[in-house]
A tleap script that builds the chain and sets N, CA, C and O, in Angstrom:
source leaprc.protein.ff14SB
mol = sequence {
  NMET VAL TYR ALA ILE TYR MET VAL LYS VAL
  LYS LEU MET LEU GLU LYS LEU LYS GLU GLY
  ALA THR THR PRO GLY THR ILE LYS SER GLN
  ILE VAL GLY LEU LEU ARG ASP ASN PRO ASP
  GLU ILE PHE SER LYS LYS GLU ILE LEU GLU
  LYS LEU PRO ASP ILE LYS GLU ASN THR LEU
  ALA GLY MET LEU TRP TYR LEU SER LYS ASP
  GLY LEU ILE ASP LYS THR ARG ILE GLY ARG
  LEU MET TYR TYR GLY SER LYS GLU ALA ILE
  GLN GLN ILE ARG ASN TYR THR GLU ALA GLN
  ALA ASP ALA LYS ALA SER LYS GLY ALA ALA
  LYS CVAL
}
set mol.1.N position { -75.664 23.925 -14.994 }
set mol.1.CA position { -75.199 25.262 -14.675 }
set mol.1.C position { -73.753 25.454 -15.146 }
set mol.1.O position { -73.435 26.448 -15.798 }
set mol.2.N position { -72.883 24.500 -14.814 }
set mol.2.CA position { -71.484 24.597 -15.227 }
set mol.2.C position { -71.383 24.566 -16.746 }
set mol.2.O position { -70.570 25.277 -17.336 }
set mol.3.N position { -72.209 23.740 -17.374 }
set mol.3.CA position { -72.220 23.645 -18.830 }
set mol.3.C position { -72.607 24.984 -19.464 }
set mol.3.O position { -72.020 25.385 -20.469 }
set mol.4.N position { -73.579 25.667 -18.891 }
set mol.4.CA position { -74.029 26.957 -19.422 }
set mol.4.C position { -72.925 28.001 -19.330 }
set mol.4.O position { -72.721 28.776 -20.265 }
set mol.5.N position { -72.218 28.024 -18.216 }
set mol.5.CA position { -71.096 28.961 -18.045 }
set mol.5.C position { -70.002 28.650 -19.061 }
set mol.5.O position { -69.433 29.556 -19.669 }
set mol.6.N position { -69.715 27.369 -19.239 }
set mol.6.CA position { -68.693 26.944 -20.198 }
set mol.6.C position { -69.075 27.394 -21.610 }
set mol.6.O position { -68.227 27.898 -22.346 }
set mol.7.N position { -70.329 27.219 -21.990 }
set mol.7.CA position { -70.775 27.593 -23.327 }
set mol.7.C position { -70.703 29.100 -23.547 }
set mol.7.O position { -70.396 29.550 -24.651 }
set mol.8.N position { -70.980 29.880 -22.513 }
set mol.8.CA position { -70.858 31.336 -22.620 }
set mol.8.C position { -69.396 31.717 -22.856 }
set mol.8.O position { -69.109 32.584 -23.681 }
set mol.9.N position { -68.474 31.074 -22.139 }
set mol.9.CA position { -67.053 31.356 -22.314 }
set mol.9.C position { -66.593 30.990 -23.719 }
set mol.9.O position { -65.836 31.736 -24.341 }
set mol.10.N position { -67.044 29.853 -24.216 }
set mol.10.CA position { -66.684 29.427 -25.570 }
set mol.10.C position { -67.222 30.419 -26.592 }
set mol.10.O position { -66.522 30.774 -27.540 }
set mol.11.N position { -68.451 30.867 -26.406 }
set mol.11.CA position { -69.056 31.831 -27.324 }
set mol.11.C position { -68.263 33.142 -27.334 }
set mol.11.O position { -68.034 33.716 -28.399 }
set mol.12.N position { -67.847 33.614 -26.171 }
set mol.12.CA position { -67.056 34.846 -26.087 }
set mol.12.C position { -65.703 34.684 -26.765 }
set mol.12.O position { -65.240 35.598 -27.449 }
set mol.13.N position { -65.064 33.531 -26.584 }
set mol.13.CA position { -63.773 33.276 -27.239 }
set mol.13.C position { -63.928 33.269 -28.751 }
set mol.13.O position { -63.091 33.831 -29.458 }
set mol.14.N position { -64.978 32.647 -29.254 }
set mol.14.CA position { -65.203 32.607 -30.699 }
set mol.14.C position { -65.458 33.999 -31.261 }
set mol.14.O position { -65.003 34.312 -32.361 }
set mol.15.N position { -66.170 34.829 -30.530 }
set mol.15.CA position { -66.411 36.202 -30.978 }
set mol.15.C position { -65.115 36.992 -31.049 }
set mol.15.O position { -64.916 37.774 -31.979 }
set mol.16.N position { -64.231 36.797 -30.076 }
set mol.16.CA position { -62.941 37.491 -30.083 }
set mol.16.C position { -62.095 37.039 -31.262 }
set mol.16.O position { -61.423 37.854 -31.894 }
set mol.17.N position { -62.124 35.735 -31.566 }
set mol.17.CA position { -61.360 35.223 -32.699 }
set mol.17.C position { -61.866 35.821 -34.010 }
set mol.17.O position { -61.069 36.125 -34.897 }
set mol.18.N position { -63.170 35.989 -34.139 }
set mol.18.CA position { -63.733 36.587 -35.348 }
set mol.18.C position { -63.290 38.031 -35.497 }
set mol.18.O position { -63.152 38.519 -36.619 }
set mol.19.N position { -63.065 38.720 -34.393 }
set mol.19.CA position { -62.649 40.121 -34.419 }
set mol.19.C position { -61.154 40.269 -34.671 }
set mol.19.O position { -60.657 41.391 -34.765 }
set mol.20.N position { -60.423 39.150 -34.781 }
set mol.20.CA position { -58.991 39.207 -35.020 }
set mol.20.C position { -58.166 39.274 -33.757 }
set mol.20.O position { -56.984 39.614 -33.810 }
set mol.21.N position { -58.766 38.955 -32.613 }
set mol.21.CA position { -58.024 38.956 -31.353 }
set mol.21.C position { -56.976 37.855 -31.389 }
set mol.21.O position { -57.167 36.827 -32.039 }
set mol.22.N position { -55.895 38.069 -30.705 }
set mol.22.CA position { -54.828 37.085 -30.666 }
set mol.22.C position { -54.584 36.638 -29.242 }
set mol.22.O position { -54.908 37.342 -28.286 }
set mol.23.N position { -54.011 35.459 -29.118 }
set mol.23.CA position { -53.681 34.926 -27.806 }
set mol.23.C position { -52.388 35.569 -27.333 }
set mol.23.O position { -51.400 35.552 -28.068 }
set mol.24.N position { -52.358 36.138 -26.124 }
set mol.24.CA position { -51.142 36.783 -25.627 }
set mol.24.C position { -49.974 35.806 -25.593 }
set mol.24.O position { -50.130 34.644 -25.217 }
set mol.25.N position { -48.798 36.295 -25.990 }
set mol.25.CA position { -47.588 35.492 -25.925 }
set mol.25.C position { -47.304 34.673 -27.170 }
set mol.25.O position { -46.250 34.043 -27.254 }
set mol.26.N position { -48.204 34.659 -28.136 }
set mol.26.CA position { -47.961 33.899 -29.355 }
set mol.26.C position { -47.192 34.755 -30.353 }
set mol.26.O position { -47.118 35.977 -30.223 }
set mol.27.N position { -46.629 34.095 -31.340 }
set mol.27.CA position { -45.898 34.815 -32.386 }
set mol.27.C position { -46.842 35.774 -33.098 }
set mol.27.O position { -46.485 36.914 -33.395 }
set mol.28.N position { -48.042 35.298 -33.364 }
set mol.28.CA position { -49.040 36.136 -34.026 }
set mol.28.C position { -49.304 37.400 -33.214 }
set mol.28.O position { -49.353 38.498 -33.768 }
set mol.29.N position { -49.472 37.247 -31.916 }
set mol.29.CA position { -49.768 38.422 -31.082 }
set mol.29.C position { -48.575 39.363 -31.000 }
set mol.29.O position { -48.757 40.577 -30.908 }
set mol.30.N position { -47.355 38.825 -31.030 }
set mol.30.CA position { -46.167 39.688 -30.992 }
set mol.30.C position { -46.088 40.550 -32.254 }
set mol.30.O position { -45.814 41.748 -32.184 }
set mol.31.N position { -46.331 39.927 -33.400 }
set mol.31.CA position { -46.250 40.663 -34.666 }
set mol.31.C position { -47.369 41.694 -34.762 }
set mol.31.O position { -47.125 42.862 -35.065 }
set mol.32.N position { -48.590 41.255 -34.504 }
set mol.32.CA position { -49.733 42.175 -34.572 }
set mol.32.C position { -49.555 43.296 -33.545 }
set mol.32.O position { -49.873 44.450 -33.830 }
set mol.33.N position { -49.057 42.969 -32.371 }
set mol.33.CA position { -48.822 43.978 -31.338 }
set mol.33.C position { -47.809 45.020 -31.781 }
set mol.33.O position { -48.008 46.215 -31.566 }
set mol.34.N position { -46.718 44.568 -32.401 }
set mol.34.CA position { -45.698 45.496 -32.896 }
set mol.34.C position { -46.293 46.461 -33.915 }
set mol.34.O position { -46.049 47.666 -33.857 }
set mol.35.N position { -47.072 45.926 -34.843 }
set mol.35.CA position { -47.627 46.774 -35.893 }
set mol.35.C position { -48.742 47.683 -35.364 }
set mol.35.O position { -48.894 48.812 -35.830 }
set mol.36.N position { -49.513 47.201 -34.403 }
set mol.36.CA position { -50.571 48.043 -33.820 }
set mol.36.C position { -49.999 49.121 -32.907 }
set mol.36.O position { -50.556 50.214 -32.810 }
set mol.37.N position { -48.883 48.815 -32.234 }
set mol.37.CA position { -48.254 49.810 -31.359 }
set mol.37.C position { -47.564 50.912 -32.154 }
set mol.37.O position { -47.277 51.984 -31.622 }
set mol.38.N position { -47.301 50.645 -33.422 }
set mol.38.CA position { -46.653 51.624 -34.308 }
set mol.38.C position { -47.535 51.824 -35.535 }
set mol.38.O position { -47.139 51.454 -36.640 }
set mol.39.N position { -48.717 52.400 -35.364 }
set mol.39.CA position { -49.691 52.447 -36.461 }
set mol.39.C position { -49.287 53.321 -37.640 }
set mol.39.O position { -49.861 53.200 -38.722 }
set mol.40.N position { -48.313 54.198 -37.447 }
set mol.40.CA position { -47.907 55.080 -38.535 }
set mol.40.C position { -46.565 54.684 -39.132 }
set mol.40.O position { -45.966 55.462 -39.874 }
set mol.41.N position { -46.083 53.481 -38.816 }
set mol.41.CA position { -44.802 53.009 -39.338 }
set mol.41.C position { -44.994 51.742 -40.147 }
set mol.41.O position { -45.949 50.993 -39.945 }
set mol.42.N position { -44.059 51.515 -41.076 }
set mol.42.CA position { -44.016 50.253 -41.801 }
set mol.42.C position { -42.662 49.609 -41.540 }
set mol.42.O position { -41.688 50.295 -41.228 }
set mol.43.N position { -42.606 48.287 -41.670 }
set mol.43.CA position { -41.397 47.545 -41.347 }
set mol.43.C position { -41.099 46.522 -42.424 }
set mol.43.O position { -42.003 45.881 -42.958 }
set mol.44.N position { -39.813 46.377 -42.737 }
set mol.44.CA position { -39.392 45.267 -43.594 }
set mol.44.C position { -39.291 44.028 -42.708 }
set mol.44.O position { -39.347 44.120 -41.481 }
set mol.45.N position { -39.145 42.887 -43.339 }
set mol.45.CA position { -39.016 41.652 -42.571 }
set mol.45.C position { -37.779 41.720 -41.673 }
set mol.45.O position { -37.811 41.263 -40.530 }
set mol.46.N position { -36.699 42.285 -42.189 }
set mol.46.CA position { -35.468 42.404 -41.405 }
set mol.46.C position { -35.678 43.277 -40.170 }
set mol.46.O position { -35.185 42.953 -39.089 }
set mol.47.N position { -36.404 44.379 -40.325 }
set mol.47.CA position { -36.669 45.273 -39.190 }
set mol.47.C position { -37.537 44.590 -38.137 }
set mol.47.O position { -37.333 44.786 -36.939 }
set mol.48.N position { -38.499 43.791 -38.582 }
set mol.48.CA position { -39.335 43.062 -37.624 }
set mol.48.C position { -38.490 42.048 -36.874 }
set mol.48.O position { -38.650 41.882 -35.665 }
set mol.49.N position { -37.586 41.365 -37.581 }
set mol.49.CA position { -36.703 40.388 -36.928 }
set mol.49.C position { -35.809 41.057 -35.890 }
set mol.49.O position { -35.518 40.465 -34.851 }
set mol.50.N position { -35.371 42.286 -36.162 }
set mol.50.CA position { -34.546 43.013 -35.193 }
set mol.50.C position { -35.352 43.372 -33.944 }
set mol.50.O position { -34.826 43.343 -32.832 }
set mol.51.N position { -36.618 43.707 -34.129 }
set mol.51.CA position { -37.463 44.084 -32.993 }
set mol.51.C position { -38.005 42.872 -32.236 }
set mol.51.O position { -38.303 42.965 -31.045 }
set mol.52.N position { -38.133 41.745 -32.918 }
set mol.52.CA position { -38.634 40.504 -32.307 }
set mol.52.C position { -37.620 39.386 -32.547 }
set mol.52.O position { -37.869 38.495 -33.360 }
set mol.53.N position { -36.489 39.419 -31.857 }
set mol.53.CA position { -35.398 38.478 -32.149 }
set mol.53.C position { -35.695 37.016 -31.806 }
set mol.53.O position { -34.957 36.131 -32.239 }
set mol.54.N position { -36.749 36.740 -31.043 }
set mol.54.CA position { -37.073 35.363 -30.684 }
set mol.54.C position { -37.702 34.588 -31.841 }
set mol.54.O position { -37.790 33.361 -31.792 }
set mol.55.N position { -38.135 35.292 -32.871 }
set mol.55.CA position { -38.832 34.656 -33.988 }
set mol.55.C position { -37.827 34.314 -35.083 }
set mol.55.O position { -36.985 35.138 -35.440 }
set mol.56.N position { -37.920 33.095 -35.612 }
set mol.56.CA position { -37.049 32.682 -36.717 }
set mol.56.C position { -37.579 33.281 -38.025 }
set mol.56.O position { -38.771 33.554 -38.165 }
set mol.57.N position { -36.660 33.476 -38.975 }
set mol.57.CA position { -37.015 34.147 -40.227 }
set mol.57.C position { -38.107 33.402 -40.997 }
set mol.57.O position { -39.045 34.025 -41.494 }
set mol.58.N position { -37.995 32.082 -41.099 }
set mol.58.CA position { -39.000 31.318 -41.839 }
set mol.58.C position { -40.366 31.385 -41.160 }
set mol.58.O position { -41.398 31.469 -41.826 }
set mol.59.N position { -40.360 31.346 -39.836 }
set mol.59.CA position { -41.606 31.442 -39.082 }
set mol.59.C position { -42.240 32.807 -39.313 }
set mol.59.O position { -43.451 32.916 -39.506 }
set mol.60.N position { -41.414 33.842 -39.291 }
set mol.60.CA position { -41.916 35.202 -39.509 }
set mol.60.C position { -42.508 35.339 -40.908 }
set mol.60.O position { -43.585 35.911 -41.075 }
set mol.61.N position { -41.810 34.817 -41.906 }
set mol.61.CA position { -42.296 34.925 -43.282 }
set mol.61.C position { -43.665 34.267 -43.428 }
set mol.61.O position { -44.568 34.833 -44.043 }
set mol.62.N position { -43.813 33.091 -42.870 }
set mol.62.CA position { -45.093 32.398 -42.947 }
set mol.62.C position { -46.187 33.127 -42.196 }
set mol.62.O position { -47.319 33.214 -42.671 }
set mol.63.N position { -45.861 33.648 -41.034 }
set mol.63.CA position { -46.855 34.344 -40.223 }
set mol.63.C position { -47.262 35.664 -40.874 }
set mol.63.O position { -48.435 36.034 -40.820 }
set mol.64.N position { -46.323 36.378 -41.485 }
set mol.64.CA position { -46.663 37.624 -42.178 }
set mol.64.C position { -47.609 37.337 -43.346 }
set mol.64.O position { -48.560 38.081 -43.581 }
set mol.65.N position { -47.339 36.256 -44.072 }
set mol.65.CA position { -48.217 35.875 -45.180 }
set mol.65.C position { -49.626 35.579 -44.645 }
set mol.65.O position { -50.625 36.049 -45.190 }
set mol.66.N position { -49.676 34.796 -43.576 }
set mol.66.CA position { -50.958 34.408 -42.970 }
set mol.66.C position { -51.721 35.631 -42.467 }
set mol.66.O position { -52.922 35.751 -42.708 }
set mol.67.N position { -51.043 36.529 -41.776 }
set mol.67.CA position { -51.698 37.721 -41.223 }
set mol.67.C position { -52.209 38.649 -42.324 }
set mol.67.O position { -53.293 39.219 -42.201 }
set mol.68.N position { -51.436 38.801 -43.394 }
set mol.68.CA position { -51.892 39.669 -44.483 }
set mol.68.C position { -53.035 39.010 -45.247 }
set mol.68.O position { -53.950 39.697 -45.700 }
set mol.69.N position { -52.992 37.697 -45.394 }
set mol.69.CA position { -54.074 36.967 -46.065 }
set mol.69.C position { -55.381 37.112 -45.284 }
set mol.69.O position { -56.450 37.258 -45.877 }
set mol.70.N position { -55.291 37.072 -43.956 }
set mol.70.CA position { -56.473 37.212 -43.103 }
set mol.70.C position { -56.917 38.655 -42.924 }
set mol.70.O position { -57.957 38.907 -42.315 }
set mol.71.N position { -56.147 39.604 -43.443 }
set mol.71.CA position { -56.536 41.005 -43.370 }
set mol.71.C position { -56.223 41.684 -42.049 }
set mol.71.O position { -56.723 42.777 -41.784 }
set mol.72.N position { -55.399 41.051 -41.210 }
set mol.72.CA position { -55.046 41.674 -39.928 }
set mol.72.C position { -53.962 42.721 -40.086 }
set mol.72.O position { -53.875 43.656 -39.290 }
set mol.73.N position { -53.126 42.568 -41.121 }
set mol.73.CA position { -52.094 43.551 -41.441 }
set mol.73.C position { -52.136 43.772 -42.945 }
set mol.73.O position { -52.856 43.077 -43.662 }
set mol.74.N position { -51.370 44.732 -43.416 }
set mol.74.CA position { -51.303 44.989 -44.848 }
set mol.74.C position { -49.840 45.007 -45.263 }
set mol.74.O position { -48.950 45.082 -44.416 }
set mol.75.N position { -49.594 44.938 -46.563 }
set mol.75.CA position { -48.221 44.935 -47.063 }
set mol.75.C position { -48.163 45.682 -48.380 }
set mol.75.O position { -49.166 45.825 -49.079 }
set mol.76.N position { -46.969 46.157 -48.706 }
set mol.76.CA position { -46.732 46.813 -49.985 }
set mol.76.C position { -45.279 46.618 -50.370 }
set mol.76.O position { -44.407 46.490 -49.511 }
set mol.77.N position { -45.030 46.595 -51.663 }
set mol.77.CA position { -43.662 46.451 -52.162 }
set mol.77.C position { -43.131 47.827 -52.524 }
set mol.77.O position { -43.777 48.607 -53.224 }
set mol.78.N position { -41.926 48.097 -52.021 }
set mol.78.CA position { -41.222 49.329 -52.370 }
set mol.78.C position { -39.858 48.892 -52.870 }
set mol.78.O position { -39.035 48.386 -52.107 }
set mol.79.N position { -39.630 49.092 -54.152 }
set mol.79.CA position { -38.393 48.592 -54.743 }
set mol.79.C position { -38.397 47.071 -54.720 }
set mol.79.O position { -39.329 46.434 -55.210 }
set mol.80.N position { -37.351 46.501 -54.150 }
set mol.80.CA position { -37.255 45.042 -54.073 }
set mol.80.C position { -37.747 44.482 -52.747 }
set mol.80.O position { -37.830 43.264 -52.586 }
set mol.81.N position { -38.074 45.349 -51.797 }
set mol.81.CA position { -38.457 44.884 -50.466 }
set mol.81.C position { -39.965 44.969 -50.245 }
set mol.81.O position { -40.645 45.853 -50.767 }
set mol.82.N position { -40.460 44.029 -49.461 }
set mol.82.CA position { -41.852 44.038 -49.033 }
set mol.82.C position { -41.895 44.662 -47.648 }
set mol.82.O position { -41.087 44.324 -46.783 }
set mol.83.N position { -42.836 45.570 -47.440 }
set mol.83.CA position { -43.009 46.236 -46.149 }
set mol.83.C position { -44.376 45.886 -45.583 }
set mol.83.O position { -45.353 45.732 -46.316 }
set mol.84.N position { -44.421 45.763 -44.262 }
set mol.84.CA position { -45.634 45.368 -43.558 }
set mol.84.C position { -45.989 46.442 -42.541 }
set mol.84.O position { -45.113 47.118 -42.001 }
set mol.85.N position { -47.275 46.588 -42.289 }
set mol.85.CA position { -47.716 47.556 -41.290 }
set mol.85.C position { -49.219 47.509 -41.127 }
set mol.85.O position { -49.900 46.645 -41.679 }
set mol.86.N position { -49.717 48.453 -40.361 }
set mol.86.CA position { -51.158 48.561 -40.196 }
set mol.86.C position { -51.753 48.984 -41.533 }
set mol.86.O position { -51.053 49.515 -42.394 }
set mol.87.N position { -53.028 48.748 -41.694 }
set mol.87.CA position { -53.684 49.120 -42.944 }
set mol.87.C position { -53.571 50.620 -43.191 }
set mol.87.O position { -53.429 51.053 -44.335 }
set mol.88.N position { -53.636 51.416 -42.120 }
set mol.88.CA position { -53.547 52.873 -42.253 }
set mol.88.C position { -52.157 53.295 -42.731 }
set mol.88.O position { -52.035 54.148 -43.611 }
set mol.89.N position { -51.118 52.704 -42.156 }
set mol.89.CA position { -49.748 53.070 -42.534 }
set mol.89.C position { -49.469 52.703 -43.985 }
set mol.89.O position { -48.865 53.482 -44.722 }
set mol.90.N position { -49.906 51.521 -44.394 }
set mol.90.CA position { -49.683 51.093 -45.777 }
set mol.90.C position { -50.472 51.985 -46.742 }
set mol.90.O position { -49.973 52.318 -47.817 }
set mol.91.N position { -51.675 52.368 -46.376 }
set mol.91.CA position { -52.475 53.239 -47.236 }
set mol.91.C position { -51.807 54.609 -47.382 }
set mol.91.O position { -51.826 55.190 -48.467 }
set mol.92.N position { -51.218 55.127 -46.304 }
set mol.92.CA position { -50.501 56.400 -46.386 }
set mol.92.C position { -49.332 56.296 -47.357 }
set mol.92.O position { -49.099 57.210 -48.149 }
set mol.93.N position { -48.599 55.194 -47.301 }
set mol.93.CA position { -47.466 54.989 -48.214 }
set mol.93.C position { -47.957 54.895 -49.656 }
set mol.93.O position { -47.367 55.493 -50.555 }
set mol.94.N position { -49.026 54.152 -49.875 }
set mol.94.CA position { -49.571 54.027 -51.236 }
set mol.94.C position { -50.022 55.383 -51.764 }
set mol.94.O position { -49.761 55.715 -52.920 }
set mol.95.N position { -50.692 56.165 -50.932 }
set mol.95.CA position { -51.127 57.502 -51.357 }
set mol.95.C position { -49.931 58.372 -51.714 }
set mol.95.O position { -49.959 59.091 -52.712 }
set mol.96.N position { -48.880 58.309 -50.902 }
set mol.96.CA position { -47.683 59.113 -51.139 }
set mol.96.C position { -47.008 58.708 -52.447 }
set mol.96.O position { -46.651 59.566 -53.254 }
set mol.97.N position { -46.832 57.400 -52.661 }
set mol.97.CA position { -46.151 56.943 -53.879 }
set mol.97.C position { -46.984 57.254 -55.125 }
set mol.97.O position { -46.427 57.582 -56.172 }
set mol.98.N position { -48.316 57.153 -55.020 }
set mol.98.CA position { -49.175 57.518 -56.149 }
set mol.98.C position { -49.067 59.009 -56.448 }
set mol.98.O position { -49.032 59.407 -57.613 }
set mol.99.N position { -49.013 59.827 -55.417 }
set mol.99.CA position { -48.877 61.275 -55.611 }
set mol.99.C position { -47.534 61.598 -56.268 }
set mol.99.O position { -47.458 62.467 -57.137 }
set mol.100.N position { -46.478 60.899 -55.851 }
set mol.100.CA position { -45.167 61.109 -56.462 }
set mol.100.C position { -45.183 60.703 -57.931 }
set mol.100.O position { -44.626 61.404 -58.776 }
set mol.101.N position { -45.818 59.581 -58.236 }
set mol.101.CA position { -45.899 59.110 -59.621 }
set mol.101.C position { -46.716 60.079 -60.468 }
set mol.101.O position { -46.357 60.352 -61.614 }
set mol.102.N position { -47.812 60.601 -59.916 }
set mol.102.CA position { -48.633 61.572 -60.645 }
set mol.102.C position { -47.859 62.860 -60.908 }
set mol.102.O position { -47.950 63.437 -61.992 }
set mol.103.N position { -47.102 63.302 -59.916 }
set mol.103.CA position { -46.304 64.521 -60.073 }
set mol.103.C position { -45.248 64.328 -61.153 }
set mol.103.O position { -45.005 65.226 -61.959 }
set mol.104.N position { -44.622 63.154 -61.166 }
set mol.104.CA position { -43.619 62.858 -62.190 }
set mol.104.C position { -44.249 62.823 -63.567 }
set mol.104.O position { -43.684 63.351 -64.524 }
set mol.105.N position { -45.416 62.204 -63.675 }
set mol.105.CA position { -46.112 62.089 -64.951 }
set mol.105.C position { -46.523 63.464 -65.462 }
set mol.105.O position { -46.366 63.753 -66.649 }
set mol.106.N position { -47.043 64.307 -64.593 }
set mol.106.CA position { -47.469 65.643 -65.029 }
set mol.106.C position { -46.268 66.506 -65.386 }
set mol.106.O position { -46.351 67.355 -66.273 }
set mol.107.N position { -45.164 66.292 -64.704 }
set mol.107.CA position { -43.934 67.039 -65.013 }
set mol.107.C position { -43.405 66.626 -66.369 }
set mol.107.O position { -42.950 67.463 -67.148 }
set mol.108.N position { -43.465 65.318 -66.658 }
set mol.108.CA position { -43.028 64.829 -67.965 }
set mol.108.C position { -43.941 65.290 -69.090 }
set mol.108.O position { -43.472 65.571 -70.193 }
set mol.109.N position { -45.239 65.371 -68.822 }
set mol.109.CA position { -46.200 65.811 -69.826 }
set mol.109.C position { -46.025 67.306 -70.122 }
set mol.109.O position { -46.269 67.753 -71.243 }
set mol.110.N position { -45.611 68.057 -69.134 }
set mol.110.CA position { -45.422 69.496 -69.318 }
set mol.110.C position { -44.245 69.790 -70.221 }
set mol.110.O position { -44.235 70.815 -70.903 }
set mol.111.N position { -43.233 68.897 -70.243 }
set mol.111.CA position { -42.061 69.100 -71.077 }
set mol.111.C position { -42.368 68.886 -72.552 }
set mol.111.O position { -41.698 69.458 -73.412 }
set mol.112.N position { -43.369 68.070 -72.854 }
set mol.112.CA position { -43.690 67.736 -74.241 }
set mol.112.C position { -44.365 68.829 -74.960 }
set mol.112.O position { -44.692 68.683 -76.138 }
savepdb mol mol.pdb
quit
């Protein structure tokens, strides 16, 4: 009986991990929580460090790479900086920058 209850708990934990759930209080959960709580914002690494001062820069860099590789967050480069955010926020930025580039291209083509 105890074994069956234990196996059900293990199965539920594995399902949560597959869904991208994080353990409360971990660095991963702090970063994912920040980005999920601000779904329409993007952050540079420096901005994340300001909001989560307990995390060291090298730890943050590695965790951001890991989270983006696993598809839990997204990233985009703007100029020389890399920005991180929810997939929706990054997609909005990409759409905006593409629209700006298209407008510039059509404006340049009109001059010719």
